[in-house]
DRENDO-1510 file (C-alpha; in Angstrom, 1 decimal, always signed):
<recs>
REC; n; res; u; v; w
REC; 1; MET; -21.5; +35.2; +31.6 .
REC; 2; PHE; -21.7; +38.8; +33.2 .
REC; 3; LEU; -21.0; +37.3; +36.5 .
REC; 4; LYS; -17.9; +35.5; +35.0 .
REC; 5; ALA; -16.4; +38.9; +33.2 .
REC; 6; PHE; -17.0; +40.8; +36.4 .
REC; 7; LEU; -15.1; +38.2; +38.5 .
REC; 8; GLU; -12.4; +38.1; +36.2 .
REC; 9; GLU; -11.8; +41.9; +36.3 .
REC; 10; GLU; -12.0; +42.3; +39.5 .
REC; 11; ARG; -9.6; +39.9; +40.2 .
REC; 12; ALA; -7.3; +41.8; +37.6 .
REC; 13; PHE; -7.9; +44.5; +39.6 .
REC; 14; LEU; -6.7; +43.1; +42.6 .
REC; 15; PHE; -3.9; +41.5; +41.1 .
REC; 16; PHE; -2.5; +45.1; +39.4 .
REC; 17; LYS; -3.5; +46.9; +43.0 .
REC; 18; TYR; -1.1; +43.8; +44.5 .
REC; 19; LYS; +1.3; +44.2; +42.0 .
REC; 20; THR; +2.3; +48.0; +42.3 .
REC; 21; MET; +1.7; +47.9; +46.7 .
REC; 22; LYS; +4.2; +48.1; +49.0 .
REC; 23; LEU; +4.4; +46.4; +52.2 .
REC; 24; ASN; +4.7; +48.6; +55.1 .
REC; 25; LEU; +8.3; +47.6; +55.9 .
REC; 26; ASN; +8.8; +49.5; +59.4 .
REC; 27; ASN; +5.9; +47.4; +61.1 .
REC; 28; LYS; +7.8; +45.0; +63.7 .
REC; 29; TYR; +6.8; +41.6; +64.3 .
REC; 30; ASN; +8.1; +39.0; +66.7 .
REC; 31; ILE; +9.8; +36.1; +64.6 .
REC; 32; LEU; +11.4; +32.5; +65.4 .
REC; 33; VAL; +14.3; +32.5; +63.2 .
REC; 34; SER; +16.8; +28.8; +63.6 .
REC; 35; TRP; +14.4; +28.5; +67.0 .
REC; 36; GLN; +15.3; +32.2; +68.4 .
REC; 37; GLU; +12.6; +34.6; +68.9 .
REC; 38; LYS; +13.5; +38.1; +67.7 .
REC; 39; GLU; +11.7; +41.4; +66.8 .
REC; 40; LEU; +12.1; +42.4; +63.4 .
REC; 41; SER; +10.7; +44.9; +60.8 .
REC; 42; LEU; +9.3; +43.3; +58.1 .
REC; 43; LYS; +12.2; +44.7; +55.9 .
REC; 44; GLU; +14.7; +43.0; +58.0 .
REC; 45; ILE; +12.9; +40.0; +57.7 .
REC; 46; LEU; +12.4; +40.5; +53.8 .
REC; 47; TRP; +16.1; +41.8; +53.4 .
REC; 48; ASP; +18.2; +38.8; +51.9 .
REC; 49; LYS; +16.1; +37.0; +49.4 .
REC; 50; LYS; +12.9; +36.9; +47.5 .
REC; 51; THR; +10.4; +35.8; +50.1 .
REC; 52; ILE; +7.3; +33.2; +50.3 .
REC; 53; LEU; +4.9; +34.3; +52.7 .
REC; 54; TYR; +2.4; +32.2; +53.8 .
REC; 55; PHE; -0.8; +32.7; +55.8 .
REC; 56; TYR; -2.2; +29.7; +57.9 .
REC; 57; PRO; -5.2; +29.9; +60.3 .
REC; 58; ALA; -3.9; +28.2; +63.5 .
REC; 59; ASP; -1.3; +26.1; +64.7 .
REC; 60; ASN; -1.7; +22.5; +65.4 .
REC; 61; THR; -5.0; +22.0; +63.0 .
REC; 62; PRO; -4.9; +19.4; +60.5 .
REC; 63; GLY; -4.6; +21.4; +57.5 .
REC; 64; CYS; -2.3; +23.8; +58.5 .
REC; 65; THR; +0.1; +21.0; +60.1 .
REC; 66; LEU; -0.5; +19.4; +56.5 .
REC; 67; GLU; +0.6; +22.6; +54.5 .
REC; 68; ASN; +3.3; +23.3; +56.8 .
REC; 69; LYS; +5.3; +19.9; +56.7 .
REC; 70; ASP; +4.7; +19.9; +53.1 .
REC; 71; PHE; +6.7; +23.4; +52.9 .
REC; 72; THR; +9.1; +22.1; +54.9 .
REC; 73; CYS; +9.8; +18.9; +52.9 .
REC; 74; LEU; +10.4; +21.1; +49.9 .
REC; 75; LYS; +12.2; +24.2; +51.9 .
REC; 76; ASN; +15.9; +23.2; +49.9 .
REC; 77; GLU; +14.1; +23.1; +46.9 .
REC; 78; PHE; +12.7; +26.7; +47.5 .
REC; 79; ASN; +16.0; +27.5; +48.6 .
REC; 80; SER; +17.9; +26.4; +45.5 .
REC; 81; LYS; +15.3; +29.1; +43.6 .
REC; 82; TRP; +16.3; +31.7; +46.0 .
REC; 83; TYR; +13.2; +32.0; +48.2 .
REC; 84; LYS; +12.8; +32.1; +51.6 .
REC; 85; LEU; +9.9; +30.7; +53.4 .
REC; 86; VAL; +8.2; +32.5; +56.2 .
REC; 87; TRP; +4.9; +31.4; +58.0 .
REC; 88; ILE; +2.6; +33.6; +59.4 .
REC; 89; SER; -0.5; +33.2; +62.2 .
REC; 90; LYS; -2.2; +35.1; +64.6 .
REC; 91; ASN; -0.8; +32.6; +67.5 .
REC; 92; SER; +1.6; +33.2; +70.2 .
REC; 93; MET; +5.2; +32.7; +70.2 .
REC; 94; GLU; +4.6; +29.7; +72.7 .
REC; 95; SER; +1.8; +28.2; +70.6 .
REC; 96; HIS; +4.5; +28.6; +67.5 .
REC; 97; LYS; +7.4; +26.8; +69.1 .
REC; 98; LYS; +5.3; +23.7; +70.5 .
REC; 99; PHE; +4.1; +23.6; +66.8 .
REC; 100; LEU; +7.4; +23.5; +65.6 .
REC; 101; LEU; +9.0; +21.1; +67.8 .
REC; 102; GLY; +5.7; +19.2; +68.0 .
REC; 103; HIS; +6.0; +18.4; +64.4 .
REC; 104; ASP; +9.9; +18.7; +63.5 .
REC; 105; LEU; +9.1; +22.1; +61.5 .
REC; 106; LEU; +12.1; +24.0; +60.3 .
REC; 107; ASN; +10.6; +27.6; +58.9 .
REC; 108; ASP; +10.7; +31.2; +60.0 .
REC; 109; LEU; +7.6; +31.8; +61.8 .
REC; 110; ILE; +6.0; +35.6; +62.5 .
REC; 111; SER; +3.5; +35.9; +65.6 .
REC; 112; ASP; +0.7; +38.8; +64.3 .
REC; 113; PRO; -1.9; +38.1; +67.0 .
REC; 114; GLU; -3.2; +41.9; +66.1 .
REC; 115; LEU; -3.7; +40.9; +62.8 .
REC; 116; VAL; -1.5; +43.8; +61.5 .
REC; 117; LEU; +0.0; +42.0; +58.2 .
REC; 118; HIS; -2.9; +39.7; +57.8 .
REC; 119; LYS; -5.0; +43.1; +56.9 .
REC; 120; GLU; -2.3; +44.8; +55.2 .
REC; 121; LEU; -2.5; +41.4; +52.8 .
REC; 122; TRP; -5.8; +41.3; +52.9 .
REC; 123; ALA; -5.4; +37.8; +54.4 .
REC; 124; TYR; -8.0; +38.1; +57.0 .
REC; 125; GLY; -11.8; +38.8; +56.5 .
REC; 126; GLU; -15.0; +37.1; +55.9 .
REC; 127; LYS; -15.4; +33.3; +55.6 .
REC; 128; ASN; -18.6; +31.2; +55.1 .
REC; 129; ASN; -18.5; +28.4; +58.0 .
REC; 130; TYR; -21.3; +25.9; +57.7 .
REC; 131; GLY; -23.7; +28.8; +56.7 .
REC; 132; LYS; -22.5; +31.3; +59.2 .
REC; 133; ILE; -20.4; +34.4; +57.8 .
REC; 134; ILE; -17.4; +34.9; +60.3 .
REC; 135; GLN; -14.2; +37.0; +60.9 .
REC; 136; TRP; -11.4; +34.3; +60.1 .
REC; 137; VAL; -7.6; +34.1; +58.6 .
REC; 138; ILE; -8.0; +33.2; +54.9 .
REC; 139; ARG; -4.9; +30.6; +54.0 .
REC; 140; SER; -2.9; +32.8; +51.6 .
REC; 141; THR; +0.3; +32.7; +50.1 .
REC; 142; PHE; +2.4; +36.0; +48.7 .
REC; 143; VAL; +4.9; +35.8; +46.4 .
REC; 144; ILE; +7.4; +39.1; +47.0 .
REC; 145; ASP; +10.2; +39.8; +44.9 .
REC; 146; ASN; +13.2; +41.5; +45.8 .
REC; 147; THR; +12.4; +44.7; +45.5 .
REC; 148; TRP; +9.6; +44.2; +48.5 .
REC; 149; GLU; +6.7; +44.1; +46.4 .
REC; 150; VAL; +4.0; +41.1; +46.1 .
REC; 151; ILE; +4.0; +39.8; +42.4 .
REC; 152; LYS; +2.1; +36.8; +43.0 .
REC; 153; GLU; -1.0; +35.9; +45.5 .
REC; 154; TYR; -3.1; +32.7; +46.2 .
REC; 155; LYS; -6.0; +33.1; +48.2 .
REC; 156; ASN; -8.3; +30.1; +50.1 .
REC; 157; ILE; -5.7; +27.6; +49.0 .
REC; 158; LYS; -6.3; +24.1; +49.3 .
REC; 159; ALA; -3.5; +22.7; +51.7 .
REC; 160; THR; -3.2; +19.7; +50.2 .
REC; 161; GLY; -0.3; +19.8; +47.6 .
REC; 162; HIS; -0.2; +23.8; +47.4 .
REC; 163; ALA; +3.6; +23.7; +48.7 .
REC; 164; ALA; +4.5; +21.5; +45.3 .
REC; 165; ARG; +1.9; +23.3; +43.0 .
REC; 166; LEU; +3.7; +26.5; +43.8 .
REC; 167; LEU; +7.2; +25.5; +43.7 .
REC; 168; LYS; +6.5; +24.0; +39.7 .
REC; 169; GLU; +5.0; +27.4; +39.0 .
REC; 170; LEU; +7.9; +29.0; +40.2 .
REC; 171; ASP; +10.1; +27.5; +37.7 .
</recs>
């Protein structure tokens, strides 16, 4: 019981921390926007709409491919709610291009090989991989409002059905 109360209290604290946290909007990232490679600040990436930032571990892996396809299928529904979808991984721009082309995916994709944005939003950290603790990308989704504040955060999510569950929660 104590552990459950502690975890709930810790979770509330983390949510509060995200709720009041402002992102570093001046950091520049390489991003594919409509198949064009650009270097933009986070402010330029987020400027026009509420945004869903989705961190995934690696291009061309089964879970990441499934989830990215699900988001692509629901892109128009997210857009109708005024949400822009932006994916982020540590892969190179070349890897991202092959990933998008190979699976007919349509969303904007940030390359963050130095893990700057990953670490800023705690989307990189310890993971138990078959009993061994490793440093790895934590599959995470962040909902960011028009004032560039993180208003919702989802960590260690299951790829299957996540995009549909998130869309439903945004109603």
